[in-house]
C-alpha positions as CSV (number, residue, x, y, z in Angstrom):
1,M,87.5,79.1,106.3
2,E,85.1,81.9,106.6
3,R,81.3,81.2,106.5
4,H,79.5,82.9,103.7
5,P,75.8,83.0,103.0
6,H,74.9,80.9,99.9
7,M,71.6,80.2,98.3
8,E,71.9,77.1,96.2
9,R,70.8,77.2,92.6
10,H,70.7,74.8,89.7
11,P,73.5,75.5,87.3
12,R,71.1,76.6,84.6
13,T,68.8,78.9,86.6
14,E,70.6,81.8,85.0
15,K,68.1,81.0,82.2
16,A,64.7,82.3,83.0
17,P,61.8,79.9,82.7
18,M,59.9,80.3,79.4
19,P,56.4,79.3,78.4
20,H,56.3,76.1,76.5
21,S,54.7,77.9,73.5
22,A,57.6,80.3,73.1
23,P,60.2,79.6,70.4
24,L,63.3,78.1,72.0
25,G,66.0,80.8,72.4
26,A,63.6,83.7,72.1
27,A,61.3,85.5,74.5
28,P,57.6,85.6,73.7
29,V,56.7,88.8,71.8
30,S,53.4,90.7,72.0
31,P,52.3,93.8,69.9
32,T,52.7,96.0,72.9
33,A,55.8,94.5,74.3
34,P,59.0,96.7,74.4
35,P,61.8,95.6,72.1
36,P,64.0,92.9,73.7
37,T,67.2,94.0,75.5
38,T,70.1,93.5,73.2
39,Q,73.8,92.7,73.9
40,A,74.6,96.3,73.0
41,D,72.2,97.5,75.8
42,I,73.8,95.1,78.3
43,S,77.3,96.1,77.3
44,R,76.4,99.8,77.8
45,E,75.0,99.0,81.3
46,I,78.1,97.1,82.2
47,A,80.4,99.9,80.9
48,A,78.5,102.5,83.0
49,L,78.6,100.4,86.1
50,R,82.4,99.8,85.7
51,T,83.0,103.5,85.3
52,A,81.0,104.1,88.5
53,A,82.9,101.4,90.3
54,G,86.2,102.7,89.1
55,A,85.4,106.2,90.5
56,A,84.4,104.7,93.8
57,D,87.6,102.6,93.9
58,A,89.7,105.7,93.2
59,E,88.0,107.6,96.1
60,R,88.9,104.8,98.5
61,A,92.3,104.1,97.1
62,A,93.9,104.5,100.5
63,G,91.3,102.2,102.1
64,P,90.7,98.5,102.0
65,A,90.4,96.5,98.8
66,P,86.9,96.3,97.3
67,G,84.8,93.4,98.5
68,Q,82.4,91.0,96.7
69,P,80.2,92.4,93.9
70,A,76.8,93.6,94.6
71,R,74.1,91.0,94.8
72,D,71.8,93.1,92.6
73,F,73.7,93.7,89.3
74,P,71.1,95.0,86.8
75,P,72.8,93.7,83.6
76,Y,72.6,90.2,85.2
77,R,68.8,90.3,85.0
78,G,68.2,87.2,87.2
79,S,70.0,88.8,90.2
80,T,67.4,91.6,90.5
81,P,64.4,89.5,91.6
82,R,66.4,86.7,93.3
83,H,68.9,88.3,95.6
84,P,68.2,88.3,99.4
85,R,66.5,91.5,100.6
86,Q,66.2,90.8,104.3
87,P,69.1,90.9,106.8
88,L,70.9,87.6,107.3
89,V,70.0,85.6,110.4
90,A,73.0,85.1,112.7
91,I,73.1,81.4,113.7
92,D,74.7,82.2,117.1
93,A,71.6,84.3,118.0
94,L,69.4,81.2,117.8
95,A,71.7,78.3,118.8
96,D,75.2,77.2,119.4
97,P,76.9,77.3,115.9
98,E,79.2,74.4,116.9
99,A,76.1,72.3,117.7
100,V,74.8,73.0,114.2
101,E,78.0,71.6,112.7
102,L,77.9,68.5,115.0
103,T,74.4,67.5,114.0
104,G,74.6,68.5,110.3
105,P,75.7,66.2,107.4
106,A,79.4,65.4,107.2
107,F,81.7,63.6,104.8
108,G,84.7,61.4,105.2
109,V,87.8,60.5,103.2
110,T,86.3,57.1,102.3
111,D,83.4,58.9,100.6
112,V,85.6,60.2,97.8
113,T,87.3,57.9,95.3
114,A,89.9,58.5,92.6
115,L,87.3,57.9,89.9
116,D,85.2,60.8,91.2
117,A,87.9,63.3,89.9
118,D,88.0,61.9,86.4
119,L,84.8,62.9,84.6
120,T,86.0,61.0,81.4
121,R,85.9,57.6,83.1
122,Q,82.6,57.5,84.8
123,H,80.7,55.7,82.0
124,T,81.3,52.8,79.7
125,G,82.6,55.0,76.8
126,E,84.7,58.1,76.2
127,P,82.9,61.5,76.3
128,L,83.0,63.7,73.2
129,G,85.1,66.9,73.4
130,E,88.5,68.3,74.1
131,R,89.9,66.4,77.1
132,I,91.5,68.8,79.7
133,T,93.2,68.6,83.1
134,V,92.3,71.3,85.6
135,T,94.4,71.6,88.7
136,G,95.5,74.2,91.2
137,R,95.9,74.9,94.9
138,V,93.4,76.1,97.5
139,L,95.1,78.6,99.8
140,D,94.2,80.9,102.7
141,R,94.9,84.6,102.8
142,T,98.5,84.0,103.9
143,G,99.3,81.6,101.1
144,R,99.1,78.5,103.3
145,P,97.6,75.4,101.7
146,V,94.1,74.3,102.8
147,R,94.3,70.6,103.3
148,G,91.5,68.0,103.1
149,Q,89.1,70.5,101.4
150,L,86.2,68.8,99.6
151,V,86.2,70.3,96.0
152,E,83.2,69.6,93.8
153,I,82.7,70.7,90.2
154,W,79.8,70.6,87.7
155,Q,79.6,71.7,84.1
156,A,78.0,71.5,80.7
157,N,79.2,69.0,78.2
158,A,81.3,69.9,75.1
159,A,78.1,70.9,73.3
160,G,77.1,73.3,76.1
161,R,74.3,71.2,77.7
162,Y,73.9,70.1,81.3
163,A,72.8,66.5,82.0
164,H,69.7,67.8,83.8
165,R,66.0,67.6,82.9
166,R,65.5,71.3,83.3
167,D,68.1,72.0,80.6
168,Q,66.2,71.9,77.3
169,H,68.8,73.7,75.2
170,P,68.7,71.8,71.8
171,A,72.3,70.7,72.0
172,P,73.1,67.0,72.1
173,L,73.4,65.2,75.4
174,D,76.4,62.9,75.8
175,P,75.6,59.5,77.3
176,N,79.2,59.2,78.5
177,F,79.3,62.5,80.3
178,T,77.4,63.5,83.4
179,G,79.5,66.6,84.2
180,V,80.0,66.3,87.9
181,G,83.1,65.4,89.9
182,R,84.8,65.8,93.3
183,C,88.1,65.3,95.1
184,L,89.9,66.2,98.3
185,T,92.9,68.6,98.4
186,D,96.2,67.0,99.3
187,D,98.7,68.2,101.9
188,D,99.8,71.0,99.5
189,G,96.2,72.1,99.1
190,R,96.2,70.8,95.5
191,Y,93.1,69.5,93.6
192,A,93.0,67.9,90.1
193,F,90.3,67.0,87.7
194,T,90.3,65.4,84.3
195,T,87.3,66.4,82.2
196,V,86.3,67.8,78.8
197,K,86.1,71.5,78.0
198,P,82.5,72.7,78.3
199,G,80.8,74.5,75.5
200,A,79.1,77.9,75.6
201,Y,75.3,78.0,75.8
202,P,72.4,80.5,75.5
203,W,70.8,81.6,78.7
204,R,68.1,84.2,77.8
205,N,69.3,87.0,80.0
206,H,68.8,89.2,77.0
207,D,68.6,88.8,73.2
208,N,71.4,86.6,71.9
209,A,72.9,86.1,75.3
210,W,75.6,83.4,75.6
211,R,77.5,82.2,78.6
212,P,81.2,81.7,78.1
213,A,82.7,78.2,78.8
214,H,83.0,77.8,82.5
215,I,83.2,75.2,85.3
216,H,81.3,75.6,88.6
217,F,83.4,75.0,91.7
218,S,82.2,74.3,95.2
219,F,84.6,74.3,98.2
220,F,83.7,72.8,101.6
221,G,85.5,73.4,104.9
222,S,85.2,70.9,107.8
223,A,81.3,70.8,107.6
224,F,78.5,71.4,105.1
225,T,77.8,74.7,106.8
226,Q,81.1,76.0,105.4
227,R,80.8,76.3,101.6
228,L,81.9,78.7,98.9
229,V,80.8,78.5,95.3
230,T,82.4,80.1,92.2
231,Q,83.1,79.7,88.5
232,M,86.3,79.2,86.5
233,Y,86.6,80.6,83.0
234,F,89.0,79.8,80.2
235,P,91.7,82.2,78.7
236,G,91.1,83.8,75.4
237,D,87.3,83.1,75.3
238,P,85.7,85.9,73.2
239,L,82.5,85.7,75.2
240,L,84.1,86.9,78.5
241,A,83.7,90.5,77.5
242,Y,79.9,90.0,77.0
243,D,79.0,88.0,80.2
244,P,77.1,90.0,82.8
245,I,77.8,87.4,85.5
246,L,81.6,87.8,85.1
247,A,81.1,91.6,84.7
248,S,79.4,91.8,88.1
249,V,82.9,91.5,89.5
250,T,83.8,95.1,88.7
251,E,87.4,95.1,89.9
252,P,89.6,94.1,86.9
253,A,92.1,92.2,89.0
254,A,89.4,90.2,90.7
255,R,87.9,89.3,87.4
256,A,91.3,88.1,86.1
257,R,91.5,85.7,89.1
258,L,88.5,83.8,87.8
259,V,90.2,83.0,84.5
260,A,92.4,79.9,84.5
261,A,95.9,79.9,82.9
262,Y,96.9,77.4,80.2
263,D,100.0,75.6,81.5
264,H,101.8,73.5,78.9
265,Q,103.6,71.6,81.7
266,L,100.3,70.3,82.9
267,S,99.3,69.1,79.5
268,R,99.6,65.3,79.1
269,P,101.1,63.9,75.9
270,E,98.5,62.4,73.6
271,H,95.9,62.8,76.3
272,S,94.8,66.3,77.6
273,L,95.6,70.0,77.7
274,G,96.4,71.5,81.1
275,Y,94.9,74.5,82.9
276,R,96.0,75.9,86.3
277,W,93.6,77.7,88.6
278,D,94.5,78.6,92.2
279,V,91.8,79.6,94.7
280,V,92.3,82.0,97.6
281,L,89.5,81.6,100.2
282,D,89.7,84.9,102.0
283,G,91.6,88.1,102.4
284,P,92.2,91.0,99.9
285,S,93.1,88.6,97.1
286,A,90.2,86.2,97.6
287,T,88.6,84.5,94.7
288,W,85.1,85.8,94.0
289,T,82.3,83.6,95.3
290,E,78.6,83.6,94.6
291,E,77.3,85.0,97.9
292,G,73.5,85.0,98.3
293,R,72.7,84.6,94.6
């Protein structure tokens, strides 16, 4: 598994902090303030950047496949002030990288239980919402399974709210749903979670901005210094076309790899609908990950 720089963030830091006096869901307005950025403005920016990216891809058609999206993607307003601007520090220039892994945190098989992967059974009652099963395989660039991979997820509840004190979106909390889970991949590189489908939520990137339903995924290698973070989306969601975070992946095929597929064979009778989402860790068909954001 390749090492990628990652700057951890709370799942809702896409939403800019607002003064307590501001109406919830709207930016404060002053007589001299410019008009708020609208979804139409954001969509035009996204279209222009996709056109530019398509022209660049055509010029290098004979070269390697495009890499990860730019850390600074202007339609995703939060990326502009937050992305790293200084060169990355190479660990091996300061110390033995193997020593870092030996002295850092580690996890073992006994740390993960079967209950961790079922987010609907972690409390005394059933959570509200559409119960779903999400499963897939974690693969390397050659299609070989990545075994013993620690997979973590976190998500909003069915009403689009995270169980976190910083999330003040006026949607109901669910006392029977915390929204976090984990499991280890098996010998075939397969993971599986039972959860509820998350709801969309507003995030104040621009006027009337809504994030599509998504689940955050984290993949660890053999140590905590090896981590990839990404998001899984749902097929047919009308908000996919309006989301600047998803749009920052300018290559259409790479965007498509972030959307799960409904698989009726994975649906469980009288219990849950099934979605399949495979993850490729590296190579030309790698799943997009949140590098340095």
